[in-house]
C-alpha positions in Angstrom: -8.3 129.5 156.8 -6.2 127.8 159.4 -4.8 130.3 161.9 -1.5 129.3 163.3 -0.1 131.1 166.2 3.1 133.2 165.8 2.3 133.9 162.1 1.5 137.6 161.2 -1.5 138.0 158.6 -0.8 141.7 158.2 -0.5 142.8 154.6 2.8 144.4 153.4 2.6 148.1 153.0 2.7 149.4 149.3 4.7 152.4 148.2 3.2 155.8 148.2 2.8 156.3 144.4 1.1 152.9 144.2 -1.3 153.9 146.9 -2.0 157.2 145.2 -2.6 155.5 141.8 -5.1 153.0 143.4 -7.0 155.8 145.2 -7.3 158.0 141.9 -8.6 154.7 140.2 -11.3 154.1 142.8 -12.4 157.6 142.7 -12.7 157.3 139.0 -14.6 154.2 139.3 -17.1 155.8 141.7 -17.5 158.9 139.5 -18.3 156.7 136.5 -20.8 154.7 138.6 -22.3 157.8 139.9 -22.7 159.4 136.4 -24.2 156.0 135.0 -26.7 156.1 137.9 -27.7 159.7 137.4 -27.8 159.9 133.5 -31.0 159.7 131.5 -31.7 157.1 128.8 -30.8 159.6 126.0 -27.5 160.5 127.7 -26.7 156.8 128.0 -27.4 156.1 124.3 -25.2 159.1 123.3 -22.5 157.9 125.5 -22.5 154.4 124.0 -22.6 155.7 120.4 -19.5 158.0 121.2 -17.8 154.9 122.6 -18.6 153.0 119.6 -17.5 155.8 117.2 -14.2 155.8 119.1 -13.8 152.2 118.7 -14.4 152.4 115.0 -12.0 155.3 114.6 -9.3 153.5 116.3 -10.0 150.5 113.9 -10.1 152.6 110.9 -6.6 154.1 111.9 -5.3 150.7 112.3 -6.6 149.8 108.8 -4.8 152.9 107.2 -7.7 155.2 106.5 -6.9 158.9 105.9 -8.3 161.8 107.7 -10.7 162.6 105.1 -12.5 159.2 105.5 -12.6 159.3 109.3 -15.8 161.1 109.7 -17.9 158.8 107.4 -20.7 156.6 108.8 -23.2 154.3 107.3 -25.7 156.8 106.9 -23.4 159.9 106.3 -20.8 159.1 103.4 -20.8 160.4 99.9 -20.9 156.9 98.4 -24.6 156.1 99.5 -23.2 152.8 101.1 -25.3 151.7 104.1 -22.7 149.2 105.0 -19.7 151.2 104.8 -18.5 150.7 108.1 -19.1 146.9 107.8 -16.5 144.5 106.7 -16.7 143.5 102.9 -16.9 139.7 102.3 -16.1 138.8 98.7 -18.0 135.5 98.8 -16.9 134.3 95.2 -13.3 135.0 96.0 -13.7 133.1 99.0 -15.3 130.0 97.3 -12.6 130.1 94.6 -9.9 129.8 97.4 -11.9 127.2 99.2 -12.3 129.0 102.6 -16.0 129.9 102.3 -16.9 127.7 105.1 -15.0 129.9 107.5 -17.0 132.0 110.0 -16.8 135.7 110.3 -14.3 135.5 113.4 -11.7 133.3 111.5 -12.1 135.6 108.4 -11.2 138.6 110.5 -8.2 136.8 112.0 -7.0 135.9 108.6 -7.5 139.5 107.4 -5.4 140.6 110.4 -2.6 138.4 109.3 -2.7 139.5 105.8 -2.6 143.2 106.8 0.2 142.5 109.3 2.1 140.7 106.5 1.4 143.7 104.2 2.6 146.2 106.8 5.9 144.3 107.2 6.4 144.0 103.5 5.8 147.6 103.1 8.4 148.4 106.0 10.9 146.2 104.2 10.4 148.0 101.0 10.8 151.3 102.8 13.9 150.0 104.3 15.4 148.9 101.1 14.5 152.2 99.4 16.3 154.2 102.2 19.3 151.8 101.6 19.3 152.5 98.0 19.1 156.3 98.6 21.8 156.0 101.0 24.1 153.9 98.6 23.3 156.5 96.0 24.4 159.4 98.0 27.6 157.5 98.9 28.4 157.0 95.1 27.7 160.4 94.3 30.0 161.5 97.1 32.9 159.0 95.9 32.3 160.4 92.4 32.5 164.0 93.8 35.8 162.9 95.7 37.3 161.5 92.4 36.3 164.4 90.6 38.0 166.6 93.1 41.1 164.6 93.2 41.1 164.7 89.2 40.7 168.5 89.2 43.6 168.7 91.9 45.9 166.8 89.6 44.9 168.9 86.7 45.5 172.0 88.7 48.8 170.6 89.9 49.8 169.9 86.3 48.7 173.4 85.3 50.6 175.0 88.2 53.8 173.2 87.2 53.3 174.2 83.5 52.7 177.9 84.8 56.1 177.8 86.9 57.9 176.3 83.8 56.3 178.9 81.7 57.6 181.8 84.2 61.0 180.1 84.1 61.3 180.1 80.4 60.2 183.7 80.2 62.7 184.7 82.7 65.4 182.7 80.7 64.1 184.5 77.6 64.2 188.0 79.3 67.8 187.2 80.3 68.8 186.1 76.7 67.4 189.5 75.4 69.1 191.7 77.9 72.5 189.8 77.2 72.1 190.2 73.5 71.0 194.0 74.1 74.1 194.5 76.2 72.2 195.5 79.4 72.6 192.2 81.3 72.0 192.0 84.9 74.1 189.7 87.2 71.2 187.3 87.5 71.3 187.0 83.7 75.0 186.0 83.6 74.5 183.5 86.4 71.5 182.1 84.6 73.5 181.7 81.3 76.3 180.2 83.4 74.0 177.4 85.0 72.3 176.5 81.6 75.6 176.1 79.8 76.5 173.2 82.0 73.8 171.2 80.4 75.0 172.4 76.8 78.0 170.4 75.4 78.9 173.2 73.1 78.6 176.3 75.6 81.9 176.8 77.7 82.0 179.4 80.5 85.7 179.9 81.4 85.3 182.2 84.4 83.9 181.0 87.8 80.4 182.3 88.6 81.4 184.5 91.5 83.5 186.6 89.3 80.2 188.1 88.0 80.0 190.1 91.4 83.0 192.2 90.7 82.1 195.8 90.5 78.5 195.6 91.9 77.2 198.1 94.4 75.2 197.0 97.5 71.9 197.8 95.9 72.7 195.6 92.9 73.8 192.7 95.1 70.7 193.1 97.0 68.6 193.0 93.9 70.8 189.9 92.9 69.7 188.1 96.2 66.1 188.7 95.6 66.3 187.4 92.0 68.1 184.3 93.0 65.3 183.6 95.6 62.9 183.9 92.5 65.0 181.4 90.4 65.2 178.9 93.2 61.3 178.9 93.5 60.8 178.6 89.7 63.5 175.8 89.3 61.7 173.7 92.1 64.9 172.5 93.8 66.9 172.1 90.5 70.6 173.7 90.9 69.7 174.6 94.6 73.2 174.0 95.7 74.6 176.5 93.0 71.9 179.2 94.0 72.6 178.6 97.7 76.2 179.1 97.5 75.7 182.3 95.3 73.5 183.6 98.0 76.1 183.0 100.7 78.7 184.7 98.6 76.5 187.6 97.6 75.6 188.4 101.3 79.3 188.1 102.3 80.2 190.7 99.7 77.3 192.9 101.0 78.5 192.7 104.4 82.0 193.7 103.4 80.9 196.7 101.3 78.7 198.0 104.2 81.6 197.5 106.5 83.8 199.7 104.2 81.2 202.2 103.9 80.7 202.4 107.6 84.3 202.6 108.3 84.8 205.4 105.8 82.3 207.4 107.6 84.1 207.0 110.7 80.9 205.8 112.6 79.9 202.3 114.0 82.2 200.7 111.4 85.3 201.4 113.8 83.8 199.0 116.3 85.5 195.5 116.7 83.9 192.9 114.4 85.6 189.8 116.0 88.8 189.8 113.7 91.5 192.3 114.3 92.4 194.2 111.3 96.1 193.3 111.7 95.4 189.6 111.2 92.7 189.9 108.8 95.0 189.6 105.7 96.8 186.6 107.4 93.5 184.8 107.9 92.5 185.4 104.3 95.9 184.0 103.1 95.3 180.8 105.1 91.7 180.3 103.5 92.8 181.2 100.2 93.7 178.2 97.7 92.3 175.6 100.1 90.0 172.8 98.9 86.5 172.4 100.2 87.5 169.3 102.1 90.3 171.2 103.8 88.0 174.1 104.6 85.4 171.6 105.9 87.8 170.3 108.4 88.7 173.8 109.7 85.0 174.6 110.0 84.5 171.5 112.2 87.6 172.4 114.2 86.2 175.8 115.0 82.7 174.6 115.8 84.1 172.1 118.2 86.2 174.8 119.9 83.3 177.1 120.2 81.0 174.2 121.8 84.0 173.3 124.2 84.1 176.9 125.4 86.9 178.1 128.0 87.5 181.1 130.3 90.0 182.8 127.9 87.9 181.9 124.6 87.0 185.0 122.6 83.6 183.8 121.1 83.1 186.9 119.0 86.5 186.2 117.1 85.7 182.7 116.5 82.1 183.3 115.3 83.3 186.0 112.9 85.9 183.7 111.7 83.3 181.0 111.2 81.2 183.4 109.1 84.1 184.1 106.9 84.8 180.5 106.5 81.2 179.9 105.1 81.8 182.3 102.2 85.3 180.7 101.4 83.6 177.2 101.5 81.0 178.3 99.0 83.5 179.8 96.7 85.6 176.4 97.0 82.5 174.4 96.1 81.7 176.6 93.0 85.3 176.7 91.9 85.6 172.8 92.2 82.2 172.5 90.3 83.4 174.9 87.6 86.7 172.8 86.9 84.7 169.6 87.0 82.5 171.0 84.3 85.4 172.2 82.2 87.3 168.9 82.6 84.1 166.9 81.4 83.5 169.2 78.4 87.3 168.8 77.5 87.0 165.2 77.8 84.0 164.9 75.6 85.6 167.1 73.0 88.7 164.9 72.8 86.6 161.9 72.6 84.6 163.5 69.5 87.8 164.2 68.0 89.5 160.9 68.5 92.1 162.2 70.7 93.4 159.9 73.4 93.0 161.4 76.8 93.6 160.4 80.3 90.5 159.3 82.5 88.6 162.0 84.4 90.2 162.7 87.8 90.7 166.1 89.8 93.6 168.0 88.7 95.8 168.9 91.7 99.2 170.1 92.4 101.5 170.2 95.4 102.4 173.4 96.9 105.2 174.0 99.5 104.2 175.3 102.9 104.3 179.0 103.2 105.0 180.9 106.3 101.4 182.1 106.2 100.2 178.6 106.7 101.5 178.3 110.2 98.2 177.2 111.7 96.6 177.2 115.1 96.9 174.0 116.8 93.9 171.5 115.9 91.9 174.3 113.8 94.7 175.6 111.6 93.6 179.3 112.1 95.8 182.2 112.4 95.8 183.4 116.0 94.7 186.8 116.8 96.8 188.8 119.2 95.0 189.5 122.5 93.3 187.5 125.2 92.4 184.5 122.9 96.0 184.1 121.4 97.3 181.7 124.2 98.9 178.7 122.6 97.3 175.3 123.1 99.2 172.4 124.6 98.6 169.7 121.9 99.2 170.0 118.0 97.3 168.0 115.3 99.7 166.9 112.7 96.9 165.6 110.3 95.2 169.0 110.2 98.5 170.7 109.4 99.3 168.2 106.8 95.9 168.8 105.0 96.4 172.5 105.3 99.9 172.1 103.5 98.6 169.3 101.2 96.7 169.4 97.8 95.4 172.8 96.1 93.2 172.9 93.1 94.6 174.3 90.0 93.4 177.9 89.2 92.0 179.2 85.9 95.5 180.5 84.9 97.1 177.0 85.5 94.2 175.4 83.3 95.0 178.0 80.5 98.5 177.4 80.6 98.1 173.5 80.7 95.9 173.9 77.5 98.6 176.0 75.7 101.2 173.3 76.5 99.0 170.5 75.3 98.3 172.5 72.0 102.1 173.1 71.4 102.7 169.3 72.0 100.4 168.6 69.3 97.9 166.8 71.3 95.0 168.6 69.7 95.7 167.4 66.1 93.4 164.6 64.9 94.8 161.0 64.7 95.1 159.3 61.3 92.6 156.4 61.2 92.8 153.1 59.1 90.2 151.7 57.0 89.1 149.1 59.3 88.5 151.8 62.1 85.9 153.6 60.0 82.3 153.2 61.1 79.9 151.2 59.0 78.0 154.1 57.4 81.0 156.4 57.1 81.3 158.5 53.9 84.9 158.8 52.7 85.9 161.3 50.1 89.0 161.5 48.1 91.1 164.7 48.1 90.6 165.3 44.4 86.8 164.7 44.8 86.6 166.9 47.8 88.6 169.6 45.8 86.2 169.3 42.8 83.1 169.6 45.0 84.6 172.8 46.7 85.3 174.5 43.3 81.8 173.7 42.2 80.4 175.3 45.4 82.5 178.3 44.9 81.4 178.7 41.4 77.7 178.4 42.6 78.3 181.0 45.1 79.9 183.3 42.6 76.8 183.0 40.5 73.9 183.1 43.0 75.7 184.9 45.9 73.7 182.5 48.3 75.6 180.3 50.6 73.1 179.7 53.1 71.9 176.3 52.1 73.8 173.3 50.6 72.4 170.7 48.4 72.0 168.3 51.5 70.4 171.0 53.4 67.7 171.7 50.5 67.1 167.9 50.4 66.5 167.7 54.1 64.2 170.7 54.0 62.1 169.4 51.3 61.7 166.0 53.0 60.6 167.7 56.3 58.0 169.7 54.5 54.4 168.9 56.1 55.8 167.0 59.0 52.9 166.8 61.5 52.7 166.4 65.3 51.7 162.8 64.8 54.8 161.9 62.8 58.4 160.9 63.9 61.7 160.4 62.4 62.3 156.8 61.3 65.9 155.7 60.9 66.3 152.1 62.0 68.2 150.5 58.9 68.5 146.9 58.3 71.9 145.6 57.2 72.2 143.8 53.9 75.0 141.2 54.0 76.5 139.4 51.1 75.3 141.7 48.6 77.9 142.2 45.6 77.8 144.8 42.9 79.3 144.2 39.4 80.2 147.9 39.1 82.2 147.9 42.5 85.5 147.7 40.6 84.6 151.0 38.7 82.6 153.0 41.3 83.1 153.1 45.0 79.7 151.8 46.5 78.2 154.2 49.3 75.1 154.3 51.2 72.3 157.0 50.1 71.1 159.5 52.6 67.6 159.3 53.8 65.0 161.0 55.9 62.0 158.9 56.7 59.1 159.6 58.9 56.6 157.0 60.5 53.0 158.0 60.9 51.2 156.9 64.3 47.9 157.5 65.7 44.9 156.0 67.7 42.6 153.3 66.2 39.1 154.1 67.7 37.4 150.7 67.2 34.7 149.5 69.2 36.9 148.0 71.9 39.1 151.1 72.3 35.9 153.3 72.5 34.6 151.1 75.3 37.7 151.0 77.4 39.4 154.2 76.7 38.7 158.1 76.4 40.5 161.2 75.3 41.9 161.6 78.9 43.2 158.0 78.9 43.8 157.3 75.2 44.8 153.8 73.8 48.3 152.8 72.7 49.4 154.5 69.4 49.8 152.1 66.4 51.7 152.6 63.2 49.4 153.9 60.3 51.9 154.5 57.6 55.4 155.5 56.4 57.1 158.2 54.4 60.5 157.2 53.0 62.7 160.0 51.2 65.8 158.5 49.8 68.4 161.1 48.4 70.2 159.9 45.1 71.8 163.2 43.9 74.8 161.5 42.1 73.2 158.7 40.0 75.4 157.7 37.1 72.4 156.9 35.0 69.9 159.9 35.5 67.2 158.0 33.4 67.0 154.9 35.7 64.3 155.1 38.4 64.9 153.7 41.8 62.9 150.6 42.8 61.5 149.2 46.0 61.0 145.6 46.9 58.9 144.2 49.8 60.4 141.2 51.2 59.1 138.9 53.9 60.9 138.9 57.4 62.1 135.5 58.2 62.1 135.7 62.1 58.8 137.7 62.5 55.9 137.4 60.2 54.4 140.6 61.8 57.1 142.7 60.0 58.5 143.0 56.5 61.6 144.2 54.8 61.4 147.1 52.5 64.4 147.4 50.2 65.4 150.2 47.9 67.5 149.8 44.8 68.7 152.6 42.5 72.1 151.8 40.8 75.7 152.9 40.8 77.2 154.3 42.9 74.5 153.8 45.6 74.2 150.5 47.5 70.9 149.0 48.3 69.4 150.1 51.5 66.5 148.4 53.6 64.2 149.0 56.4 62.0 146.8 58.7 58.3 147.8 58.6 55.1 146.5 59.8 53.6 144.0 57.8 50.2 145.2 56.8 48.3 145.7 53.5 48.9 149.2 51.8 46.4 151.6 50.7 47.4 152.4 47.1 44.8 155.2 46.5 46.2 158.7 45.9 43.3 160.0 47.9 44.7 158.4 51.1 48.3 159.9 50.7 50.1 157.2 48.5 53.0 158.6 46.7 55.8 156.8 44.5 57.9 159.2 42.6 61.5 160.2 41.8 62.1 163.9 41.2 65.2 166.4 41.7 67.3 163.4 43.2 64.8 162.3 45.9 62.9 159.1 45.7 59.7 159.3 47.7 57.5 156.4 48.9 54.6 157.5 51.0 51.8 155.0 52.0 49.3 154.3 54.7 47.8 151.0 55.9 44.3 149.9 55.1 41.7 150.3 57.9 39.2 147.5 58.1 35.9 148.4 59.5 33.5 145.9 61.0 30.1 145.5 59.3 27.1 143.2 60.3 
């Protein structure tokens, strides 16, 4: 070692914890050396055996031995194997593999590599198994979520059906109470709103007239019943029920005010509108349309928002509350008149009476002294601190207030009477070219003769409930199931001339046909559909009932002819021929092979003036 001046040879100082570790290691070595120096040969042999066993134990654990095999030795084992702890060498297998020339060390290294590969493969297998279990759990969770969603949809459907059932029961109870003469106000309102969807039912009076004569308790019950109907109808007719609620609450407030004023108590306090101008306010509101009242409502709201030192807030808010009730009445009145006009228009169309197109019926009324409006808002001024005139005057609001007013019920009745006196309800005479294609025209003599026969039949039997046509239709409808529907698509026959047309007037026979549909559960449909999601329905058969009550030759049986459809080979034309005075009639059906066995429902007969042709199509089953 060359020493150079100026270079320090001192070793760097170690940290305290490293110094402590080195010190403990030195002490441990000293104790082991002292123990080895003082031990006897027997103790030395036992120590080495224990060390060897610990080494073997660790080796066994690494090889994957279980706890029950850990205590086995070459001398102590239940197998009687003196080389149990030694490595087994399969010499023949090594020779077959061509590695018998390897020494023991190379074989151990090879076995270690094989064990390591097996351990890694086992870990991969365990990982794949865990992934499969995790995917299975996720699939089960998804199936559970789908099942929950499906159950939620079913529950929603059941809930809707339950609400619909309660609504139908409420309507049925209303009908029963009306029939027994103990109708409640909600029954009359429900009948009124249901009559709007019925073309034959007409309600002449506005719905708010049903509140006349009711007490406070009756109106409170009516408000609760209206809320029940609004919940059951789920948003249907919500505007009607909301307007009726506003009007009913306004009537309740008026009745309570009258009761309180009659007792001389708190009803004497000022409610915003002075009694001296209350009648003038009502006369201004009365007869106005909804649009006019809405303009007044917006004017009052803007005035309240603007405020002012001399503005009586209580007066204008009370006026606003009354105006809401008048607006609700105006909405119901205009809706009622629209419904009446639509039904009158449909009735005139059905009777062939020429009528003007639908439009609001309005009339002009001269301005009355009570229509002197408050500037901008059009409201009568209450005497007092809030009656100071404004500087500006709005001509448009005044013009609307003096403008159009909707005809009331008495005016509509008078207009209907005038139209009746003018002959506008008499049917118009139609020409031969204006008749529809399938119209059945009767001569006056033939109609009189048929009427006399019906009267004679009534005198003999005393039963006038069913006509001949009604009996025919009742017989044709017998046994009609849920999987059958009425089939009335007729094919026109052109260029057909009859030799007896100059002697008898040709006419079309009446008919009542049914088409039978159902599901075909073949292998494909069974694979791709189930009962919750069924396949499309297909036509499985037809039932034709043709009425020939007035055949001239009663002995001739009607016939049917199956002809090919020119434009589409998947369909065919089924034509029926009977004889005078009936024309041929044809229908377009599915072109498939018929099942002519009576066991499968085939019927072809003519009895009591009814020709019946019932048949089903053949079902082809796949066989290997």
